C-alpha positions as CSV (number, residue, x, y, z in Angstrom):
1,M,0.0,0.0,0.0
2,D,1.5,3.4,-1.0
3,L,1.5,6.5,1.1
4,F,-1.3,8.1,-0.9
5,S,-3.7,5.1,-0.3
6,F,-2.8,5.0,3.3
7,N,-3.7,8.8,3.7
8,L,-6.8,8.3,1.7
9,N,-8.0,5.5,3.9
10,R,-7.1,7.3,7.1
11,T,-9.0,10.4,5.9
12,A,-12.0,8.2,5.0
13,N,-11.9,6.5,8.3
14,A,-11.7,9.9,10.1
15,S,-14.7,11.2,8.1
16,A,-16.7,8.1,9.0
17,W,-15.7,8.4,12.6
18,R,-16.9,12.0,12.7
19,V,-20.3,10.9,11.4
20,L,-20.8,8.3,14.1
21,P,-22.7,9.5,17.2
22,N,-20.9,10.0,20.5
23,R,-22.2,9.6,24.0
24,W,-23.7,13.1,24.0
25,D,-25.8,12.2,20.9
26,F,-27.3,9.3,22.9
27,V,-28.4,11.8,25.6
28,A,-29.8,14.4,23.1
29,F,-31.6,12.0,20.8
30,P,-34.3,11.0,23.4
31,L,-35.1,14.7,23.9
32,I,-35.5,15.2,20.1
33,I,-37.6,12.0,19.8
34,C,-39.9,13.2,22.7
35,A,-40.4,16.6,20.9
36,I,-41.3,14.8,17.7
37,A,-43.7,12.4,19.5
38,M,-45.4,15.4,21.2
39,A,-45.9,17.1,17.9
40,A,-47.2,13.9,16.2
41,I,-49.7,13.2,19.0
42,G,-50.9,16.8,19.0
43,F,-51.4,16.7,15.2
44,H,-53.3,13.5,15.4
45,E,-55.7,14.8,18.1
46,T,-56.1,18.1,16.3
47,M,-57.4,16.3,13.1
48,A,-60.0,14.3,15.1
49,P,-63.7,15.0,14.4
50,I,-65.2,18.0,16.2
51,S,-67.7,15.7,17.8
52,T,-65.0,14.3,20.1
53,L,-65.0,17.5,22.0
54,Q,-68.6,16.9,23.1
55,T,-67.9,13.4,24.2
56,Q,-64.6,14.2,26.1
57,V,-65.7,15.5,29.4
58,I,-62.9,17.4,31.4
59,S,-62.0,15.1,34.2
60,L,-60.4,16.4,37.4
61,D,-58.5,13.2,37.8
62,P,-54.8,14.3,38.2
63,A,-53.8,11.4,36.0
64,N,-55.1,13.4,33.0
65,L,-52.9,16.4,33.7
66,P,-49.8,15.3,31.7
67,E,-51.9,15.0,28.6
68,Y,-53.7,18.3,29.3
69,A,-50.3,20.0,29.9
70,M,-48.9,18.6,26.7
71,R,-51.8,20.0,24.6
72,T,-51.7,23.4,26.3
73,T,-48.0,23.6,25.8
74,L,-48.3,22.8,22.1
75,R,-50.9,25.5,21.7
76,M,-48.7,28.0,23.4
77,L,-45.6,27.0,21.3
78,A,-47.7,27.3,18.1
79,A,-48.9,30.7,19.1
80,M,-45.3,31.7,20.0
81,A,-44.1,30.7,16.5
82,A,-46.9,32.8,14.9
83,S,-46.1,35.7,17.2
84,L,-42.4,35.6,16.2
85,L,-43.3,35.7,12.5
86,F,-45.8,38.5,13.1
87,T,-43.2,40.4,15.1
88,L,-40.5,40.3,12.4
89,V,-42.8,41.4,9.7
90,Y,-45.0,43.9,11.5
91,G,-42.3,45.4,13.6
92,T,-40.0,45.9,10.6
93,L,-42.6,47.7,8.6
94,A,-43.6,49.9,11.5
95,A,-40.0,50.9,12.2
96,K,-38.7,51.3,8.7
97,S,-41.5,52.7,6.6
98,R,-42.5,56.2,7.6
99,R,-45.9,56.0,6.0
100,A,-46.6,52.5,7.2
101,G,-45.5,53.4,10.8
102,Q,-48.0,56.2,10.9
103,V,-50.7,53.6,10.6
104,L,-49.2,50.4,12.0
105,V,-48.1,51.9,15.4
106,P,-51.6,53.3,16.3
107,I,-53.1,50.0,15.1
108,L,-50.7,48.1,17.4
109,D,-51.9,50.4,20.3
110,I,-55.5,49.4,19.5
111,L,-54.7,45.7,19.1
112,Q,-53.0,45.4,22.5
113,S,-55.9,47.2,24.1
114,V,-58.6,44.9,22.7
115,P,-59.2,42.3,25.4
116,V,-58.6,38.6,24.6
117,L,-62.3,38.0,25.3
118,G,-63.1,40.6,22.7
119,Y,-61.2,38.5,20.1
120,I,-62.8,35.3,21.3
121,S,-66.3,36.8,21.0
122,F,-65.9,37.1,17.2
123,T,-63.2,34.6,16.1
124,V,-64.6,31.4,17.5
125,T,-67.4,31.2,14.9
126,F,-65.0,32.1,12.1
127,F,-62.4,29.4,12.9
128,L,-65.1,26.8,13.5
129,A,-66.6,27.6,10.1
130,L,-63.1,27.6,8.5
131,V,-62.6,23.9,9.5
132,P,-66.2,22.8,10.4
133,S,-65.7,19.1,10.9
134,R,-62.4,18.9,12.7
135,V,-61.0,19.9,16.1
136,L,-58.5,22.0,14.2
137,G,-61.1,24.8,13.9
138,A,-61.4,25.0,17.7
139,E,-57.6,24.6,18.1
140,L,-57.0,27.6,15.8
141,A,-59.4,29.7,17.8
142,A,-57.6,28.9,21.0
143,I,-54.1,29.4,19.4
144,F,-55.3,32.8,18.0
145,A,-56.5,33.8,21.4
146,I,-53.1,32.9,23.0
147,F,-51.4,34.7,20.0
148,T,-53.2,37.9,20.9
149,S,-51.8,37.7,24.4
150,Q,-48.2,37.2,23.1
151,A,-47.6,39.1,19.9
152,W,-48.1,42.7,20.9
153,N,-45.5,42.7,23.6
154,M,-42.9,41.1,21.3
155,T,-43.7,43.5,18.5
156,F,-43.2,46.5,20.7
157,S,-39.9,45.2,21.9
158,F,-38.6,44.5,18.3
159,Y,-39.9,47.9,17.1
160,Q,-38.1,49.7,20.0
161,S,-34.9,47.8,19.2
162,L,-35.0,48.7,15.5
163,R,-35.6,52.4,16.3
164,T,-32.7,52.5,18.8
165,V,-29.9,50.7,16.9
166,P,-26.7,52.7,17.6
167,R,-25.9,55.2,14.9
168,D,-22.3,54.3,14.7
169,L,-23.1,50.6,14.0
170,D,-25.7,51.6,11.4
171,E,-23.1,53.9,9.7
172,V,-20.5,51.1,9.7
173,S,-23.0,48.7,8.0
174,R,-23.6,51.4,5.3
175,G,-19.9,51.9,4.9
176,F,-19.7,48.2,4.1
177,H,-22.5,48.7,1.5
178,L,-24.8,46.2,3.1
179,T,-28.2,46.1,1.5
180,S,-31.4,46.6,3.6
181,W,-31.8,42.8,3.7
182,Q,-28.2,42.1,4.9
183,R,-28.3,44.9,7.4
184,F,-31.5,43.6,8.8
185,W,-30.1,40.1,9.5
186,K,-26.5,41.1,10.3
187,L,-27.1,44.1,12.5
188,E,-30.7,44.8,13.5
189,V,-32.0,41.4,14.4
190,P,-28.9,40.5,16.4
191,F,-29.1,43.8,18.2
192,S,-32.7,43.1,19.1
193,M,-32.1,39.5,20.3
194,P,-31.5,40.0,24.0
195,G,-34.6,42.2,24.5
196,L,-36.7,40.0,22.1
197,I,-35.9,36.8,23.9
198,W,-36.8,38.2,27.4
199,N,-40.0,39.5,25.9
200,M,-40.7,36.1,24.4
201,M,-40.4,34.7,27.9
202,M,-42.8,37.3,29.1
203,S,-45.2,36.6,26.3
204,M,-45.0,32.8,26.9
205,S,-45.8,33.4,30.6
206,G,-48.5,36.0,29.8
207,G,-50.2,33.4,27.7
208,W,-50.9,31.4,30.8
209,F,-52.9,34.3,32.2
210,F,-55.6,33.8,29.5
211,V,-55.3,30.1,28.9
212,V,-58.5,29.6,30.7
213,A,-60.3,31.9,28.4
214,S,-58.8,30.3,25.3
215,E,-59.6,26.7,26.3
216,A,-63.0,27.1,28.0
217,I,-64.8,29.5,25.7
218,T,-68.3,30.7,26.5
219,V,-70.0,33.3,24.2
220,G,-73.7,33.6,24.7
221,N,-75.2,30.1,24.3
222,H,-72.1,28.8,22.4
223,T,-69.7,26.9,24.6
224,I,-66.6,25.0,23.5
225,T,-64.1,23.3,25.7
226,L,-60.6,22.0,24.6
227,P,-58.7,19.5,26.8
228,G,-55.9,21.4,28.5
229,I,-54.8,23.0,31.8
230,G,-57.0,26.0,31.2
231,A,-60.1,23.9,30.8
232,Y,-59.1,21.8,33.8
233,L,-58.7,24.9,35.9
234,A,-62.0,26.3,34.8
235,Q,-63.7,23.1,35.8
236,A,-61.9,23.1,39.2
237,I,-63.1,26.6,39.8
238,S,-66.6,25.8,38.8
239,E,-66.7,22.8,41.2
240,Q,-64.8,24.7,44.0
241,N,-62.2,21.9,44.1
242,L,-59.2,23.2,45.9
243,H,-57.3,19.9,45.6
244,A,-57.6,20.1,41.8
245,I,-56.3,23.7,41.9
246,G,-53.3,22.5,43.9
247,W,-52.6,19.9,41.2
248,V,-52.8,22.6,38.5
249,I,-50.2,24.7,40.4
250,L,-47.9,21.7,40.6
251,T,-48.3,20.9,36.9
252,M,-47.7,24.5,35.8
253,T,-44.6,24.6,37.9
254,I,-43.2,21.5,36.2
255,V,-44.1,22.7,32.7
256,I,-42.6,26.1,33.2
257,L,-39.4,24.7,34.5
258,L,-39.2,22.3,31.5
259,Y,-39.6,24.9,28.8
260,D,-37.3,27.3,30.8
261,Q,-34.5,24.7,30.7
262,L,-35.3,23.3,27.2
263,L,-36.1,26.5,25.3
264,F,-35.5,29.9,27.0
265,R,-32.3,29.1,29.0
266,P,-30.5,28.0,25.8
267,L,-31.8,31.0,23.9
268,V,-30.6,33.4,26.6
269,A,-27.1,31.8,26.6
270,W,-27.0,31.8,22.8
271,A,-28.1,35.5,22.6
272,D,-25.3,36.6,25.0
273,K,-22.9,36.8,22.0
274,F,-25.1,39.6,20.6
275,R,-24.3,42.0,23.5
276,M,-23.1,45.4,22.2
277,E,-19.7,45.7,23.9
278,N,-15.9,45.6,23.3
279,T,-15.1,43.8,26.6
280,S,-16.3,40.4,27.6
281,S,-19.0,40.2,30.4
282,G,-17.9,38.9,33.7
283,D,-20.4,36.1,34.0
284,A,-21.9,34.8,30.8
285,P,-25.2,32.9,31.1
286,E,-25.0,29.2,30.7
287,S,-27.2,26.4,29.5
288,W,-26.6,22.7,29.9
289,L,-28.8,21.9,26.9
290,L,-26.8,24.3,24.6
291,D,-23.6,22.8,25.9
292,L,-25.0,19.3,25.2
293,I,-25.9,20.2,21.6
294,R,-22.5,21.7,21.0
295,R,-20.8,18.5,22.3
296,T,-22.8,16.2,20.1
297,R,-21.2,14.9,16.9
298,L,-24.0,13.5,14.7
299,I,-26.6,16.1,15.7
300,H,-24.2,18.9,15.3
301,R,-23.3,17.7,11.8
302,L,-26.9,17.4,10.9
303,L,-27.5,21.0,12.0
304,V,-24.6,22.3,9.9
305,P,-26.5,22.4,6.6
306,L,-29.3,24.3,8.3
307,G,-26.9,26.9,9.7
308,W,-25.2,27.2,6.3
309,F,-28.6,27.8,4.7
310,F,-29.6,30.6,7.1
311,A,-26.1,32.2,6.8
312,R,-26.3,32.2,3.0
313,A,-29.9,33.6,3.1
314,A,-28.7,36.5,5.3
315,R,-26.0,37.4,2.8
316,V,-28.3,37.6,-0.2
317,P,-27.8,41.1,-1.7
318,L,-31.5,41.8,-1.8
319,R,-32.4,45.4,-2.1
320,L,-35.7,46.7,-0.9
321,S,-37.6,49.7,-2.1
322,S,-36.2,53.0,-1.0
323,S,-39.4,53.8,0.8
324,V,-38.5,51.1,3.3
325,G,-35.6,52.4,5.3
326,P,-34.7,53.7,8.7
327,V,-36.6,56.7,9.6
328,R,-33.5,58.5,10.9
329,F,-31.8,58.2,7.5
330,P,-34.4,59.5,5.1
331,S,-33.7,59.7,1.4
332,A,-33.5,63.1,-0.3
333,P,-36.8,64.9,-0.4
334,G,-38.7,64.4,-3.6
335,G,-40.3,67.9,-3.5
336,A,-43.9,68.2,-4.6
337,T,-44.2,64.6,-5.5
338,R,-43.4,63.4,-2.0
339,R,-45.7,65.9,-0.4
340,I,-48.6,64.8,-2.7
341,G,-47.9,61.2,-1.9
342,D,-48.0,62.0,1.9
343,L,-51.3,63.9,1.4
344,V,-52.9,61.1,-0.6
345,W,-51.8,58.5,2.0
346,A,-53.1,60.6,4.8
347,L,-56.5,61.0,3.0
348,V,-56.7,57.2,2.4
349,V,-56.0,56.5,6.1
350,L,-58.6,59.2,7.2
351,V,-61.3,57.8,4.9
352,V,-60.7,54.2,6.1
353,T,-60.8,55.3,9.7
354,V,-64.0,57.3,9.3
355,F,-65.6,54.4,7.5
356,V,-64.7,51.9,10.3
357,V,-65.9,54.3,13.0
358,Y,-69.1,54.8,11.1
359,R,-69.7,51.1,10.8
360,V,-69.0,50.6,14.5
361,I,-71.4,53.4,15.5
362,T,-74.1,52.1,13.2
363,Y,-73.9,48.6,14.7
364,V,-73.6,49.8,18.3
365,R,-76.7,52.0,18.0
366,T,-78.9,49.0,17.4
367,G,-78.6,47.9,21.1
368,V,-77.1,50.9,23.0
369,T,-78.5,54.2,24.1
370,V,-76.7,57.5,24.6
371,D,-77.0,57.2,28.4
372,E,-75.3,53.8,28.1
373,I,-72.3,55.3,26.2
374,G,-71.9,57.9,29.0
375,H,-72.0,55.2,31.6
376,V,-69.4,53.2,29.8
377,L,-67.1,56.3,29.5
378,V,-67.3,56.7,33.3
379,L,-66.5,53.1,33.8
380,G,-63.5,53.5,31.5
381,L,-62.2,56.4,33.7
382,I,-62.5,54.3,36.8
383,T,-60.4,51.5,35.2
384,L,-58.0,54.1,33.9
385,L,-57.3,55.3,37.4
386,R,-56.6,51.7,38.5
387,V,-54.2,51.2,35.7
388,I,-52.3,54.4,36.3
389,L,-51.9,53.6,40.0
390,L,-50.8,50.0,39.5
391,I,-48.3,50.9,36.8
392,A,-46.7,53.5,39.1
393,I,-46.5,51.0,42.0
394,A,-45.1,48.3,39.7
395,S,-42.5,50.7,38.3
396,V,-41.2,51.7,41.7
397,I,-40.9,48.1,42.8
398,W,-39.5,46.3,39.7
399,V,-37.2,48.8,38.0
400,P,-34.5,48.7,40.7
401,L,-35.0,44.9,41.1
402,G,-34.9,44.4,37.3
403,V,-31.6,46.3,37.0
404,L,-30.1,44.3,39.9
405,I,-31.1,41.0,38.2
406,G,-30.1,42.1,34.7
407,L,-26.6,43.1,35.7
408,R,-25.9,39.8,37.3
409,P,-26.2,36.9,34.9
410,A,-25.6,34.3,37.7
411,L,-28.5,35.8,39.7
412,A,-30.6,36.1,36.5
413,E,-30.3,32.3,35.9
414,K,-31.6,31.7,39.4
415,I,-34.4,34.3,39.3
416,Q,-35.5,33.5,35.7
417,P,-37.6,30.4,36.4
418,L,-39.2,32.0,39.5
419,A,-40.0,35.1,37.5
420,Q,-41.5,33.0,34.7
421,F,-43.6,31.1,37.1
422,L,-44.9,34.2,38.9
423,A,-45.6,35.8,35.5
424,A,-47.4,32.7,34.3
425,F,-49.4,32.3,37.5
426,P,-53.0,32.9,36.4
427,A,-55.1,35.3,38.5
428,N,-57.9,32.7,38.4
429,L,-56.0,30.6,40.9
430,L,-56.3,33.5,43.4
431,F,-60.0,34.0,42.9
432,P,-60.9,31.7,45.8
433,V,-58.7,33.6,48.2
434,F,-59.9,37.0,47.2
435,V,-63.6,36.0,47.1
436,I,-63.5,34.3,50.4
437,V,-61.6,37.2,52.1
438,I,-63.8,39.9,50.6
439,V,-67.0,38.1,51.5
440,R,-65.8,37.1,54.9
441,F,-64.8,40.6,56.0
442,N,-67.3,42.5,53.9
443,L,-64.6,44.4,52.0
444,N,-65.1,46.8,49.1
445,P,-64.5,44.9,45.8
446,D,-63.6,48.2,44.0
447,I,-60.5,48.3,46.1
448,W,-59.6,44.7,47.0
449,L,-60.1,43.3,43.5
450,S,-57.6,45.8,42.1
451,P,-54.5,43.8,43.1
452,L,-55.6,41.1,40.7
453,I,-54.9,43.5,37.8
454,V,-51.2,44.1,38.9
455,L,-50.6,40.3,38.4
456,G,-50.9,41.0,34.6
457,T,-48.9,44.2,34.5
458,Q,-45.8,44.1,36.7
459,W,-44.0,41.4,34.8
460,Y,-43.9,43.3,31.6
461,I,-41.9,46.0,33.3
462,L,-39.7,43.5,35.2
463,F,-38.8,41.5,32.1
464,N,-38.1,44.5,29.9
465,V,-35.9,46.2,32.5
466,I,-34.0,42.9,32.9
467,A,-33.5,42.8,29.2
468,G,-32.3,46.4,29.1
469,A,-29.9,45.8,32.0
470,S,-28.6,42.6,30.4
471,A,-28.0,44.4,27.1
472,Y,-26.3,47.4,28.8
473,P,-22.7,47.5,27.4
474,N,-20.1,46.3,29.8
475,D,-17.8,49.1,28.5
476,Y,-20.1,51.7,30.0
477,R,-20.2,50.0,33.3
478,E,-16.4,49.9,33.4
479,V,-16.2,53.6,32.5
480,A,-18.7,54.5,35.3
481,K,-16.6,52.4,37.7
482,N,-13.4,54.1,36.6
483,F,-14.8,57.5,37.1
484,R,-16.3,56.5,40.4
485,I,-19.8,57.3,39.5
486,R,-21.9,55.8,42.3
487,G,-25.2,56.1,44.2
488,W,-28.0,58.3,42.8
489,Q,-25.6,59.8,40.2
490,W,-25.0,56.3,38.8
491,W,-28.7,55.7,38.5
492,R,-29.4,59.1,37.0
493,Q,-26.6,59.4,34.6
494,A,-25.7,55.8,33.7
495,M,-28.2,53.1,34.3
496,L,-31.7,54.7,34.1
497,P,-30.9,56.3,30.7
498,G,-29.6,52.9,29.5
499,V,-32.7,51.0,30.5
500,F,-35.3,53.7,29.8
501,P,-36.2,52.7,26.2
502,Y,-36.8,49.1,27.5
503,Y,-38.8,50.4,30.4
504,V,-41.1,52.5,28.1
505,T,-41.6,49.3,26.0
506,G,-42.5,47.4,29.2
507,A,-44.8,50.2,30.5
508,I,-46.7,50.4,27.2
509,T,-47.3,46.6,27.1
510,A,-48.0,46.6,30.9
511,S,-50.7,49.2,30.4
512,G,-52.3,47.0,27.7
513,G,-51.9,44.0,29.9
514,A,-53.6,45.8,32.8
515,W,-56.6,46.7,30.6
516,N,-56.8,43.0,29.5
517,A,-56.4,41.8,33.1
518,S,-59.3,44.0,34.2
519,I,-61.6,41.7,32.2
520,V,-61.0,38.9,34.7
521,A,-60.0,41.0,37.7
522,E,-63.1,43.2,38.0
523,F,-65.5,40.4,37.6
524,V,-64.6,37.2,39.6
525,Q,-66.4,34.0,40.4
526,W,-65.9,31.2,42.9
527,G,-68.6,28.6,42.5
528,H,-71.9,30.4,42.7
529,T,-70.4,33.5,44.4
530,R,-69.7,36.4,42.2
531,L,-68.0,39.7,42.9
532,S,-68.0,42.7,40.6
533,A,-66.1,46.0,40.8
534,H,-67.1,49.1,39.0
535,G,-65.0,49.3,35.8
536,L,-64.9,48.8,32.1
537,G,-63.4,45.3,32.5
538,A,-66.4,44.0,34.5
539,Y,-68.7,45.6,31.9
540,I,-67.1,43.7,29.0
541,A,-66.9,40.4,31.0
542,Q,-70.6,40.5,32.0
543,N,-71.8,41.4,28.5
544,T,-69.5,38.7,26.9
545,E,-71.1,36.1,29.2
546,A,-74.6,37.4,28.1
547,G,-73.6,37.5,24.4
548,D,-74.7,41.1,24.0
549,Y,-72.6,42.0,21.0
550,P,-73.4,45.7,20.6
551,K,-72.4,46.3,24.3
552,I,-69.3,44.1,23.8
553,I,-68.2,46.3,20.8
554,L,-69.0,49.4,22.8
555,G,-66.9,48.3,25.7
556,I,-64.0,47.3,23.4
557,A,-64.2,50.5,21.5
558,V,-64.1,52.6,24.6
559,M,-61.2,50.6,26.0
560,S,-59.3,51.0,22.7
561,L,-60.0,54.7,22.8
562,F,-58.6,55.1,26.4
563,V,-55.5,53.0,25.7
564,T,-54.7,54.8,22.4
565,L,-55.1,58.3,24.0
566,F,-53.1,57.2,27.0
567,N,-50.3,56.0,24.8
568,R,-50.4,59.0,22.6
569,L,-50.3,61.5,25.4
570,L,-47.8,59.8,27.7
571,W,-45.9,56.8,26.4
572,R,-45.3,57.9,22.8
573,P,-43.6,61.2,23.8
574,L,-41.5,59.2,26.2
575,Y,-40.7,56.8,23.4
576,A,-39.6,59.7,21.2
577,Y,-37.4,61.1,24.0
578,A,-35.8,57.8,24.6
579,E,-35.2,57.3,20.9
580,S,-33.6,60.7,20.3
581,R,-31.8,61.4,23.6
582,L,-31.1,58.2,25.4
583,R,-29.7,55.9,22.7
584,L,-26.4,54.0,23.3
585,D,-24.4,55.5,20.5
């Protein structure tokens, strides 16, 4: 045998050896097989006849909880995938197109203010008619309801990141003559990753808050129940079964810990490489699953073509229309043509808006009087006061704690599962405590039901502040340390300006979450005992249960009006200030 043949055989043997699985592959393969099996089982049950939902009665036997947990988790993951796709498309258009942004951002304000129950009221019939003979129609209705509790928060985060990309990095990308497509994948998406992933965690946890509404849907005389943790919880509340509620809490804890370890912890560790800094962070986040995947041989080689495909797709020199570009780098003015285009666009938007408002008013007038409209406006003011007070309280508590957690990756790893669990903890589980205490001591529901709203608001602020502190450049921290900037001066001149854009994003979504939470917090039930606080949320909940569509639309329209005006008068000016004065350039 000559030397060439020997080297060829040795190379062939080495290549074959690299393809063979190692011990880490044998650990990772069962996880992959379990994920595939879950998806296959879920698809099979989704394609079952719709009649099976009427024969499958929700059982409070704890033995059914693993199956219910699997189906709920699959719905939430499907909604998360749809939310991510929506975020990338909608957020990009809103941030990069001046004319589209003038329409899309206000629409986003309205969308996040429309309560989940408001969507359910009108989408259940649509999705059931879309796939009339299969469970898929009901599943799509549930997934869409969960989607509406996840997408807006992620979209606001991505929009904020696109609008606050450092100017020097943007100028460097232009100096390298990157196209809009290349700049998007090479600069803007990586820059947004830390904040987007933390907001994905918040959205995933926030989806649990309305999982009951999405799986146990009642609109008028139309009731549909999907097997899942939400339906199990609704049945436990209806039967006043405290033992079943305890099993729900245990199951939720296990599920949250699993998707934290198997999904979000690896994503946080992976996204750490996108931090904007020149010096390495002291304690980088870690993930045992990410380390496991990196140590595998066969799985790693199977993933190489996928990584190569995405890398090549990001380098495609695709050039978009000149009308789609960063707002802060506008193209040269086109004179009269551009002004005419802006005028025509404004007129089109105005005409569409007037038509929509006219149609809403025409429909609402069929079942609502003028006195009813005034009454609903007063209820909206009451809920507005609750939201403002709770946002202020949540900000004072969670901004300092969020900074403390975000600046310490080791602490964040320990706090992250706890924060996810608390954020995912549905207010429905606390209904028995609040109802029993309020009835027992004859307390005022207008005051003592309000804390239930804060459970759906404070976590948006906490997770966004953690994301902002995590993305804060280590260079700036070292500069502040070298100049001995400490105490209140450090907060005022270094940290608060750095996390302020993230805080505004969290506060905007927190206010929308508070309005949504008011639907279930101002009108609570435990068995046959019902408590109602004065407010717009209770008004919508009561009329949704009664199936009074004109009043439902009136309540949703008033809620959207309050949220939009509140955002326009307070949060949008703060957004503009953060974008122009507090960017990390």
